NUTI-238650 format. One record per residue (C-alpha): residue number from 1; residue in three letters; x, y, z. Coordinates in steps of 0.5 Angstrom, whole numbers, plus 500, padded with zeros to 3 digits. Example, Ala and Ser with C-alpha at 12.3 -4.5 7.8 and 13.67 -1.06 7.14 Angstrom:
# residues 2
+-----+-----+-----+-----+-----+
!   n ! res !  c1 !  c2 !  c3 !
+-----+-----+-----+-----+-----+
!   1 ! ala ! 525 ! 491 ! 516 !
!   2 ! ser ! 527 ! 498 ! 514 !
+-----+-----+-----+-----+-----+
# end
This chain:
# residues 292
+-----+-----+-----+-----+-----+
!   n ! res !  c1 !  c2 !  c3 !
+-----+-----+-----+-----+-----+
!   1 ! met ! 330 ! 416 ! 065 !
!   2 ! ala ! 330 ! 422 ! 059 !
!   3 ! ser ! 329 ! 419 ! 052 !
!   4 ! leu ! 335 ! 419 ! 046 !
!   5 ! lys ! 331 ! 425 ! 043 !
!   6 ! ala ! 329 ! 429 ! 048 !
!   7 ! leu ! 337 ! 429 ! 051 !
!   8 ! lys ! 339 ! 431 ! 044 !
!   9 ! ile ! 334 ! 437 ! 044 !
!  10 ! arg ! 336 ! 439 ! 050 !
!  11 ! ile ! 344 ! 438 ! 048 !
!  12 ! gly ! 341 ! 443 ! 042 !
!  13 ! ser ! 338 ! 448 ! 046 !
!  14 ! val ! 345 ! 448 ! 050 !
!  15 ! lys ! 349 ! 449 ! 045 !
!  16 ! ser ! 345 ! 455 ! 042 !
!  17 ! thr ! 345 ! 458 ! 048 !
!  18 ! gln ! 352 ! 457 ! 049 !
!  19 ! lys ! 353 ! 461 ! 043 !
!  20 ! ile ! 349 ! 466 ! 045 !
!  21 ! thr ! 353 ! 467 ! 051 !
!  22 ! lys ! 359 ! 467 ! 048 !
!  23 ! ala ! 358 ! 472 ! 043 !
!  24 ! met ! 355 ! 477 ! 049 !
!  25 ! lys ! 361 ! 477 ! 052 !
!  26 ! met ! 366 ! 478 ! 046 !
!  27 ! val ! 361 ! 484 ! 046 !
!  28 ! ala ! 362 ! 487 ! 052 !
!  29 ! ala ! 369 ! 486 ! 052 !
!  30 ! ala ! 369 ! 491 ! 046 !
!  31 ! lys ! 365 ! 495 ! 050 !
!  32 ! leu ! 369 ! 495 ! 056 !
!  33 ! arg ! 375 ! 498 ! 054 !
!  34 ! arg ! 371 ! 504 ! 051 !
!  35 ! ala ! 367 ! 504 ! 057 !
!  36 ! gln ! 373 ! 503 ! 062 !
!  37 ! glu ! 377 ! 509 ! 059 !
!  38 ! ala ! 372 ! 514 ! 059 !
!  39 ! ala ! 370 ! 512 ! 067 !
!  40 ! val ! 378 ! 513 ! 068 !
!  41 ! gln ! 379 ! 519 ! 064 !
!  42 ! gly ! 373 ! 523 ! 068 !
!  43 ! arg ! 375 ! 521 ! 075 !
!  44 ! pro ! 381 ! 526 ! 076 !
!  45 ! tyr ! 376 ! 532 ! 074 !
!  46 ! ala ! 371 ! 529 ! 078 !
!  47 ! glu ! 375 ! 528 ! 084 !
!  48 ! arg ! 378 ! 535 ! 083 !
!  49 ! leu ! 372 ! 539 ! 083 !
!  50 ! glu ! 369 ! 535 ! 089 !
!  51 ! ala ! 375 ! 537 ! 093 !
!  52 ! val ! 374 ! 544 ! 090 !
!  53 ! met ! 368 ! 544 ! 093 !
!  54 ! ala ! 369 ! 542 ! 099 !
!  55 ! ser ! 375 ! 547 ! 100 !
!  56 ! leu ! 371 ! 553 ! 098 !
!  57 ! ala ! 365 ! 550 ! 102 !
!  58 ! ser ! 369 ! 550 ! 109 !
!  59 ! lys ! 372 ! 557 ! 108 !
!  60 ! val ! 365 ! 561 ! 107 !
!  61 ! thr ! 360 ! 562 ! 113 !
!  62 ! val ! 353 ! 559 ! 112 !
!  63 ! ser ! 348 ! 564 ! 112 !
!  64 ! glu ! 341 ! 566 ! 109 !
!  65 ! ser ! 344 ! 569 ! 103 !
!  66 ! ser ! 348 ! 563 ! 102 !
!  67 ! pro ! 346 ! 558 ! 096 !
!  68 ! lys ! 341 ! 553 ! 098 !
!  69 ! leu ! 345 ! 548 ! 095 !
!  70 ! leu ! 351 ! 549 ! 100 !
!  71 ! ala ! 347 ! 551 ! 106 !
!  72 ! gly ! 342 ! 546 ! 105 !
!  73 ! thr ! 335 ! 546 ! 108 !
!  74 ! gly ! 336 ! 547 ! 115 !
!  75 ! lys ! 333 ! 540 ! 116 !
!  76 ! asp ! 335 ! 533 ! 115 !
!  77 ! gln ! 328 ! 529 ! 115 !
!  78 ! val ! 327 ! 527 ! 108 !
!  79 ! his ! 333 ! 524 ! 104 !
!  80 ! leu ! 332 ! 522 ! 097 !
!  81 ! leu ! 337 ! 516 ! 094 !
!  82 ! val ! 339 ! 517 ! 087 !
!  83 ! val ! 340 ! 510 ! 085 !
!  84 ! ala ! 343 ! 509 ! 079 !
!  85 ! thr ! 343 ! 502 ! 074 !
!  86 ! ser ! 343 ! 500 ! 068 !
!  87 ! glu ! 337 ! 499 ! 063 !
!  88 ! arg ! 339 ! 492 ! 062 !
!  89 ! gly ! 340 ! 485 ! 065 !
!  90 ! leu ! 345 ! 479 ! 064 !
!  91 ! ala ! 350 ! 483 ! 068 !
!  92 ! gly ! 352 ! 479 ! 074 !
!  93 ! ala ! 351 ! 482 ! 081 !
!  94 ! phe ! 352 ! 489 ! 078 !
!  95 ! asn ! 344 ! 492 ! 079 !
!  96 ! thr ! 343 ! 488 ! 085 !
!  97 ! asn ! 350 ! 490 ! 089 !
!  98 ! ile ! 347 ! 497 ! 088 !
!  99 ! val ! 340 ! 496 ! 090 !
! 100 ! arg ! 343 ! 493 ! 096 !
! 101 ! ala ! 347 ! 498 ! 098 !
! 102 ! ala ! 341 ! 503 ! 097 !
! 103 ! arg ! 337 ! 499 ! 101 !
! 104 ! arg ! 342 ! 498 ! 106 !
! 105 ! lys ! 342 ! 506 ! 107 !
! 106 ! ala ! 335 ! 506 ! 107 !
! 107 ! ala ! 334 ! 502 ! 113 !
! 108 ! glu ! 339 ! 506 ! 117 !
! 109 ! leu ! 336 ! 512 ! 115 !
! 110 ! glu ! 329 ! 509 ! 117 !
! 111 ! ala ! 331 ! 507 ! 124 !
! 112 ! ala ! 333 ! 513 ! 125 !
! 113 ! gly ! 327 ! 516 ! 124 !
! 114 ! lys ! 328 ! 519 ! 118 !
! 115 ! thr ! 323 ! 519 ! 111 !
! 116 ! val ! 327 ! 516 ! 105 !
! 117 ! arg ! 325 ! 517 ! 097 !
! 118 ! phe ! 328 ! 514 ! 091 !
! 119 ! tyr ! 330 ! 517 ! 085 !
! 120 ! ile ! 331 ! 512 ! 080 !
! 121 ! ala ! 335 ! 512 ! 074 !
! 122 ! gly ! 335 ! 506 ! 070 !
! 123 ! lys ! 330 ! 500 ! 068 !
! 124 ! lys ! 333 ! 496 ! 074 !
! 125 ! gly ! 332 ! 500 ! 079 !
! 126 ! arg ! 324 ! 499 ! 079 !
! 127 ! val ! 326 ! 493 ! 083 !
! 128 ! leu ! 325 ! 498 ! 089 !
! 129 ! arg ! 318 ! 498 ! 088 !
! 130 ! arg ! 318 ! 492 ! 091 !
! 131 ! phe ! 320 ! 494 ! 097 !
! 132 ! phe ! 318 ! 501 ! 098 !
! 133 ! pro ! 312 ! 501 ! 093 !
! 134 ! asn ! 310 ! 508 ! 096 !
! 135 ! gly ! 317 ! 511 ! 096 !
! 136 ! ile ! 319 ! 512 ! 089 !
! 137 ! ala ! 319 ! 520 ! 088 !
! 138 ! ala ! 321 ! 519 ! 081 !
! 139 ! asp ! 323 ! 514 ! 075 !
! 140 ! his ! 328 ! 518 ! 070 !
! 141 ! asp ! 327 ! 514 ! 063 !
! 142 ! met ! 334 ! 512 ! 061 !
! 143 ! ser ! 332 ! 507 ! 056 !
! 144 ! ala ! 334 ! 512 ! 049 !
! 145 ! ile ! 341 ! 513 ! 052 !
! 146 ! lys ! 346 ! 509 ! 048 !
! 147 ! thr ! 353 ! 512 ! 050 !
! 148 ! val ! 352 ! 516 ! 056 !
! 149 ! ala ! 354 ! 524 ! 055 !
! 150 ! phe ! 354 ! 530 ! 060 !
! 151 ! asp ! 347 ! 532 ! 058 !
! 152 ! asp ! 344 ! 526 ! 061 !
! 153 ! ala ! 347 ! 527 ! 067 !
! 154 ! gln ! 346 ! 535 ! 066 !
! 155 ! ala ! 338 ! 532 ! 065 !
! 156 ! ile ! 338 ! 529 ! 071 !
! 157 ! ala ! 342 ! 534 ! 076 !
! 158 ! ser ! 337 ! 540 ! 073 !
! 159 ! asp ! 331 ! 535 ! 075 !
! 160 ! leu ! 334 ! 533 ! 082 !
! 161 ! ile ! 336 ! 541 ! 083 !
! 162 ! arg ! 328 ! 543 ! 082 !
! 163 ! arg ! 326 ! 538 ! 086 !
! 164 ! tyr ! 330 ! 541 ! 092 !
! 165 ! glu ! 328 ! 548 ! 091 !
! 166 ! ala ! 321 ! 546 ! 091 !
! 167 ! gly ! 323 ! 543 ! 098 !
! 168 ! glu ! 321 ! 535 ! 096 !
! 169 ! phe ! 327 ! 533 ! 100 !
! 170 ! asp ! 332 ! 535 ! 105 !
! 171 ! ile ! 339 ! 531 ! 102 !
! 172 ! ala ! 340 ! 527 ! 096 !
! 173 ! his ! 345 ! 521 ! 096 !
! 174 ! leu ! 348 ! 518 ! 089 !
! 175 ! phe ! 349 ! 510 ! 089 !
! 176 ! tyr ! 352 ! 507 ! 083 !
! 177 ! ala ! 358 ! 502 ! 082 !
! 178 ! lys ! 365 ! 504 ! 082 !
! 179 ! phe ! 369 ! 501 ! 076 !
! 180 ! gln ! 375 ! 497 ! 079 !
! 181 ! ser ! 377 ! 491 ! 074 !
! 182 ! ala ! 372 ! 486 ! 070 !
! 183 ! leu ! 371 ! 482 ! 076 !
! 184 ! val ! 370 ! 488 ! 081 !
! 185 ! gln ! 365 ! 493 ! 081 !
! 186 ! glu ! 365 ! 497 ! 089 !
! 187 ! pro ! 358 ! 500 ! 090 !
! 188 ! val ! 359 ! 506 ! 092 !
! 189 ! gly ! 354 ! 512 ! 096 !
! 190 ! gln ! 356 ! 519 ! 097 !
! 191 ! gln ! 352 ! 526 ! 098 !
! 192 ! ile ! 351 ! 530 ! 092 !
! 193 ! ile ! 346 ! 535 ! 095 !
! 194 ! pro ! 348 ! 539 ! 098 !
! 195 ! val ! 356 ! 539 ! 098 !
! 196 ! ala ! 358 ! 535 ! 104 !
! 197 ! val ! 363 ! 539 ! 107 !
! 198 ! pro ! 370 ! 535 ! 110 !
! 199 ! thr ! 370 ! 535 ! 117 !
! 200 ! ser ! 378 ! 534 ! 118 !
! 201 ! val ! 382 ! 541 ! 118 !
! 202 ! glu ! 387 ! 538 ! 113 !
! 203 ! thr ! 382 ! 536 ! 107 !
! 204 ! ala ! 379 ! 543 ! 109 !
! 205 ! asn ! 385 ! 547 ! 108 !
! 206 ! asp ! 387 ! 544 ! 102 !
! 207 ! gly ! 393 ! 540 ! 105 !
! 208 ! gly ! 395 ! 546 ! 108 !
! 209 ! ala ! 396 ! 549 ! 102 !
! 210 ! ala ! 395 ! 558 ! 102 !
! 211 ! val ! 389 ! 558 ! 096 !
! 212 ! thr ! 386 ! 565 ! 094 !
! 213 ! tyr ! 380 ! 565 ! 090 !
! 214 ! glu ! 378 ! 571 ! 085 !
! 215 ! pro ! 372 ! 573 ! 086 !
! 216 ! asp ! 370 ! 571 ! 093 !
! 217 ! glu ! 368 ! 564 ! 095 !
! 218 ! glu ! 361 ! 565 ! 095 !
! 219 ! ser ! 361 ! 567 ! 088 !
! 220 ! ile ! 365 ! 561 ! 085 !
! 221 ! leu ! 360 ! 557 ! 089 !
! 222 ! ala ! 354 ! 560 ! 087 !
! 223 ! asp ! 356 ! 558 ! 080 !
! 224 ! leu ! 360 ! 552 ! 081 !
! 225 ! leu ! 354 ! 548 ! 086 !
! 226 ! pro ! 349 ! 546 ! 080 !
! 227 ! arg ! 355 ! 544 ! 075 !
! 228 ! asn ! 358 ! 540 ! 081 !
! 229 ! val ! 351 ! 536 ! 082 !
! 230 ! ala ! 352 ! 534 ! 074 !
! 231 ! val ! 359 ! 532 ! 074 !
! 232 ! gln ! 358 ! 527 ! 080 !
! 233 ! ile ! 352 ! 524 ! 076 !
! 234 ! phe ! 356 ! 524 ! 070 !
! 235 ! arg ! 362 ! 520 ! 073 !
! 236 ! ala ! 357 ! 515 ! 076 !
! 237 ! leu ! 354 ! 514 ! 070 !
! 238 ! leu ! 361 ! 513 ! 067 !
! 239 ! glu ! 363 ! 508 ! 073 !
! 240 ! asn ! 356 ! 505 ! 071 !
! 241 ! ala ! 357 ! 504 ! 064 !
! 242 ! ala ! 364 ! 501 ! 065 !
! 243 ! ser ! 362 ! 497 ! 071 !
! 244 ! glu ! 356 ! 494 ! 067 !
! 245 ! gln ! 360 ! 492 ! 061 !
! 246 ! gly ! 365 ! 488 ! 065 !
! 247 ! ser ! 360 ! 485 ! 070 !
! 248 ! arg ! 357 ! 482 ! 064 !
! 249 ! met ! 363 ! 479 ! 061 !
! 250 ! thr ! 365 ! 476 ! 067 !
! 251 ! ala ! 358 ! 473 ! 067 !
! 252 ! met ! 357 ! 471 ! 060 !
! 253 ! asp ! 364 ! 468 ! 061 !
! 254 ! asn ! 362 ! 464 ! 066 !
! 255 ! ala ! 355 ! 462 ! 063 !
! 256 ! thr ! 359 ! 460 ! 057 !
! 257 ! arg ! 363 ! 455 ! 061 !
! 258 ! asn ! 357 ! 453 ! 065 !
! 259 ! ala ! 354 ! 451 ! 058 !
! 260 ! gly ! 360 ! 448 ! 056 !
! 261 ! asp ! 360 ! 443 ! 063 !
! 262 ! met ! 352 ! 441 ! 062 !
! 263 ! ile ! 353 ! 440 ! 055 !
! 264 ! asn ! 359 ! 434 ! 057 !
! 265 ! arg ! 354 ! 431 ! 062 !
! 266 ! leu ! 348 ! 431 ! 057 !
! 267 ! thr ! 353 ! 428 ! 052 !
! 268 ! ile ! 355 ! 423 ! 057 !
! 269 ! gln ! 348 ! 421 ! 059 !
! 270 ! tyr ! 346 ! 421 ! 052 !
! 271 ! asn ! 352 ! 416 ! 050 !
! 272 ! arg ! 350 ! 412 ! 056 !
! 273 ! thr ! 342 ! 411 ! 054 !
! 274 ! arg ! 344 ! 410 ! 047 !
! 275 ! gln ! 349 ! 405 ! 049 !
! 276 ! ala ! 343 ! 402 ! 054 !
! 277 ! ala ! 338 ! 402 ! 048 !
! 278 ! ile ! 343 ! 398 ! 044 !
! 279 ! thr ! 345 ! 393 ! 049 !
! 280 ! thr ! 338 ! 392 ! 050 !
! 281 ! glu ! 336 ! 391 ! 043 !
! 282 ! leu ! 342 ! 386 ! 042 !
! 283 ! val ! 339 ! 382 ! 049 !
! 284 ! glu ! 332 ! 381 ! 046 !
! 285 ! ile ! 335 ! 379 ! 038 !
! 286 ! ile ! 340 ! 374 ! 042 !
! 287 ! ser ! 334 ! 371 ! 046 !
! 288 ! gly ! 329 ! 371 ! 040 !
! 289 ! ala ! 335 ! 367 ! 037 !
! 290 ! glu ! 336 ! 362 ! 042 !
! 291 ! ala ! 328 ! 361 ! 043 !
! 292 ! leu ! 328 ! 358 ! 036 !
+-----+-----+-----+-----+-----+
# end
């Protein structure tokens, strides 16, 4: 049985931990509101641009003169999985779910005989090195980023496009967590290079609306394709920022309540041990008095 001193030290330690987790929960809650607003405000533009790109792509006849970001390399052998995670931990299952989704996709591709490479954007994604020690194509440093900006996404997009044009991969998939609420963050995987052409007629025709593009579709695509890659990455970073804070707030709230439960259990154990020690001392005193 633990001594009274050991129990007292442990109670003090858990109380200190509880103060830290409570403070982290409050900080995450404060950051969550701003991050959530940024993520929600960024969705309409990113989703509409993605729809416009799909519509344009469906109207263009792919040829050798078509932009490479649209036409592709003509192969689908090498797949690059861009895994966007956070730089810090203590965020529940946020990072784990993103990595797990990327690993599932990698397993599917490898089962189909494809070559898989990983592009890590975020420190916590480096856990993939344990599972794919020779499959890491790049590790983009994001440690200096405090608040996500479009320039951060543009830097990643430029690097990806450069690698694509150099022939390092054929198809790129982006993995991140879409923010639903503080309790729910949905892992998402989407193809960003080359642009995914819709298969349904309704999507390809903008729901039946008659649309005329000026200048021609290919000229617009040449300008918008690189920007679309950056915008989709920017959306992923914004969604991740909100998801990270929501997951951290929930995790720290659970940790604070668990610490409270542990403090109660330890306090009961401390009181029982102290009572047992007092009772033992009283019995010894009474026994000694009777012996006299």
